[in-house]
C-alpha positions as YAML, in Angstrom:
chain: A
units: angstrom
residues:
- id: 1
  name: MET
  ca: [23.79, 19.50, 10.39]
- id: 2
  name: GLU
  ca: [23.98, 20.40, 6.87]
- id: 3
  name: GLY
  ca: [23.21, 24.29, 8.07]
- id: 4
  name: LYS
  ca: [26.34, 24.08, 10.29]
- id: 5
  name: ASN
  ca: [28.36, 22.98, 7.66]
- id: 6
  name: GLN
  ca: [27.33, 25.74, 4.95]
- id: 7
  name: ASN
  ca: [28.28, 28.44, 7.44]
- id: 8
  name: ASP
  ca: [31.72, 26.79, 8.25]
- id: 9
  name: GLN
  ca: [32.12, 26.50, 4.53]
- id: 10
  name: SER
  ca: [31.51, 30.49, 4.59]
- id: 11
  name: LYS
  ca: [33.35, 31.35, 7.80]
- id: 12
  name: PHE
  ca: [36.39, 29.49, 5.83]
- id: 13
  name: LYS
  ca: [35.71, 31.12, 2.72]
- id: 14
  name: ASP
  ca: [35.41, 34.55, 4.39]
- id: 15
  name: GLY
  ca: [38.38, 34.39, 6.37]
- id: 16
  name: PHE
  ca: [40.80, 32.73, 3.32]
- id: 17
  name: LYS
  ca: [39.70, 35.90, 1.53]
- id: 18
  name: GLU
  ca: [40.61, 37.99, 4.07]
- id: 19
  name: ARG
  ca: [44.00, 36.11, 5.00]
- id: 20
  name: VAL
  ca: [45.00, 36.75, 1.08]
- id: 21
  name: TYR
  ca: [44.16, 40.45, 1.08]
- id: 22
  name: GLU
  ca: [45.70, 40.83, 4.36]
- id: 23
  name: PHE
  ca: [49.13, 39.15, 2.71]
- id: 24
  name: ALA
  ca: [48.79, 41.38, -0.27]
- id: 25
  name: LEU
  ca: [48.72, 44.17, 2.49]
- id: 26
  name: ASP
  ca: [51.98, 43.03, 4.35]
- id: 27
  name: ALA
  ca: [53.70, 42.08, 1.38]
- id: 28
  name: ILE
  ca: [53.26, 45.37, 0.09]
- id: 29
  name: GLY
  ca: [54.44, 46.78, 3.16]
- id: 30
  name: PHE
  ca: [57.73, 44.74, 3.54]
- id: 31
  name: MET
  ca: [58.28, 46.09, 0.25]
- id: 32
  name: GLU
  ca: [58.12, 49.37, 1.11]
- id: 33
  name: GLN
  ca: [61.13, 48.52, 3.48]
- id: 34
  name: LEU
  ca: [63.35, 47.08, 0.86]
- id: 35
  name: PRO
  ca: [66.68, 49.11, -0.27]
- id: 36
  name: MET
  ca: [66.06, 50.55, -3.40]
- id: 37
  name: GLU
  ca: [68.80, 49.38, -5.25]
- id: 38
  name: GLN
  ca: [68.49, 47.79, -8.41]
- id: 39
  name: ALA
  ca: [68.42, 44.20, -7.41]
- id: 40
  name: SER
  ca: [65.74, 44.71, -4.67]
- id: 41
  name: ARG
  ca: [63.51, 46.60, -6.93]
- id: 42
  name: VAL
  ca: [63.81, 43.72, -9.61]
- id: 43
  name: ILE
  ca: [62.58, 41.29, -7.03]
- id: 44
  name: SER
  ca: [60.11, 43.35, -5.34]
- id: 45
  name: ASP
  ca: [58.65, 44.07, -8.62]
- id: 46
  name: GLN
  ca: [58.06, 40.57, -9.20]
- id: 47
  name: LEU
  ca: [57.11, 39.76, -5.32]
- id: 48
  name: LEU
  ca: [54.37, 42.43, -5.42]
- id: 49
  name: ARG
  ca: [53.15, 40.55, -9.05]
- id: 50
  name: SER
  ca: [52.49, 37.25, -7.11]
- id: 51
  name: ALA
  ca: [51.76, 38.31, -3.94]
- id: 52
  name: THR
  ca: [48.86, 40.10, -5.34]
- id: 53
  name: SER
  ca: [47.84, 37.86, -7.99]
- id: 54
  name: ILE
  ca: [46.78, 35.17, -4.96]
- id: 55
  name: GLY
  ca: [44.44, 37.70, -3.74]
- id: 56
  name: ALA
  ca: [43.03, 38.06, -7.66]
- id: 57
  name: ASN
  ca: [42.65, 34.42, -8.20]
- id: 58
  name: VAL
  ca: [40.86, 33.86, -5.39]
- id: 59
  name: ILE
  ca: [37.90, 35.91, -6.26]
- id: 60
  name: GLU
  ca: [37.98, 34.73, -9.13]
- id: 61
  name: ALA
  ca: [37.80, 31.36, -8.83]
- id: 62
  name: GLU
  ca: [34.72, 32.39, -6.45]
- id: 63
  name: ALA
  ca: [33.03, 33.41, -9.15]
- id: 64
  name: ALA
  ca: [34.24, 31.04, -11.38]
- id: 65
  name: SER
  ca: [30.94, 29.84, -14.15]
- id: 66
  name: SER
  ca: [32.40, 25.89, -13.89]
- id: 67
  name: ARG
  ca: [33.97, 23.86, -12.15]
- id: 68
  name: LYS
  ca: [37.24, 24.03, -14.25]
- id: 69
  name: ASP
  ca: [37.32, 27.70, -13.95]
- id: 70
  name: TYR
  ca: [37.47, 27.07, -10.03]
- id: 71
  name: THR
  ca: [40.01, 24.50, -10.40]
- id: 72
  name: ASP
  ca: [42.14, 26.66, -13.07]
- id: 73
  name: PHE
  ca: [41.96, 30.13, -11.08]
- id: 74
  name: SER
  ca: [42.54, 27.90, -7.38]
- id: 75
  name: THR
  ca: [45.93, 26.63, -9.08]
- id: 76
  name: TYR
  ca: [47.09, 30.01, -10.77]
- id: 77
  name: ALA
  ca: [46.80, 31.20, -7.01]
- id: 78
  name: LEU
  ca: [48.78, 28.25, -5.38]
- id: 79
  name: LYS
  ca: [51.38, 28.90, -8.12]
- id: 80
  name: SER
  ca: [51.60, 32.43, -7.25]
- id: 81
  name: ALA
  ca: [52.11, 31.43, -3.83]
- id: 82
  name: ASN
  ca: [54.79, 29.57, -4.61]
- id: 83
  name: GLU
  ca: [56.64, 31.95, -6.54]
- id: 84
  name: CYS
  ca: [55.94, 34.52, -3.60]
- id: 85
  name: LYS
  ca: [58.31, 31.85, -1.53]
- id: 86
  name: PHE
  ca: [60.71, 32.31, -4.07]
- id: 87
  name: TRP
  ca: [61.18, 35.61, -4.38]
- id: 88
  name: LEU
  ca: [61.14, 36.01, -0.32]
- id: 89
  name: GLY
  ca: [63.50, 33.40, -0.03]
- id: 90
  name: LEU
  ca: [65.79, 35.26, -2.34]
- id: 91
  name: LEU
  ca: [65.60, 38.35, -0.40]
- id: 92
  name: ARG
  ca: [66.36, 36.66, 2.76]
- id: 93
  name: ALA
  ca: [69.27, 34.84, 1.92]
- id: 94
  name: SER
  ca: [70.74, 37.65, 0.10]
- id: 95
  name: GLY
  ca: [70.20, 39.73, 3.38]
- id: 96
  name: ARG
  ca: [67.38, 42.21, 2.19]
- id: 97
  name: GLY
  ca: [64.67, 42.97, 4.02]
- id: 98
  name: GLY
  ca: [64.06, 41.87, 7.98]
- id: 99
  name: GLU
  ca: [64.22, 37.72, 8.61]
- id: 100
  name: ASP
  ca: [61.52, 37.91, 10.71]
- id: 101
  name: THR
  ca: [59.10, 39.27, 8.81]
- id: 102
  name: VAL
  ca: [60.01, 37.30, 5.65]
- id: 103
  name: ASN
  ca: [59.73, 34.40, 7.61]
- id: 104
  name: LYS
  ca: [56.46, 35.41, 8.77]
- id: 105
  name: LEU
  ca: [55.33, 36.12, 5.19]
- id: 106
  name: LEU
  ca: [56.82, 32.82, 4.20]
- id: 107
  name: ARG
  ca: [55.31, 31.24, 6.52]
- id: 108
  name: GLU
  ca: [51.85, 32.38, 5.12]
- id: 109
  name: ALA
  ca: [51.97, 31.94, 2.22]
- id: 110
  name: THR
  ca: [52.81, 28.15, 2.46]
...
């Protein structure tokens, strides 16, 4: 039974890494569609940083050399996801970007 548990855990980790990678790509694609006025550019820059930070910190957590490092990197990934939700909420509330796309990204960030 232990082998099955390890296999399930490995599948979860691989699936999770793929999801955070796809989230970053989806966020990049969304940002490319935003209007090019100053407010959209500034928020888009912040969203790009936080969306790509999630995956980078997940990868760092996986390679952590201690439990503390793992926890720290995982916490940074969560904080970046929360930051994404803030920027996406601003874009939705200000009428920038498609609401369906923003809502999809918000669900995944959550």
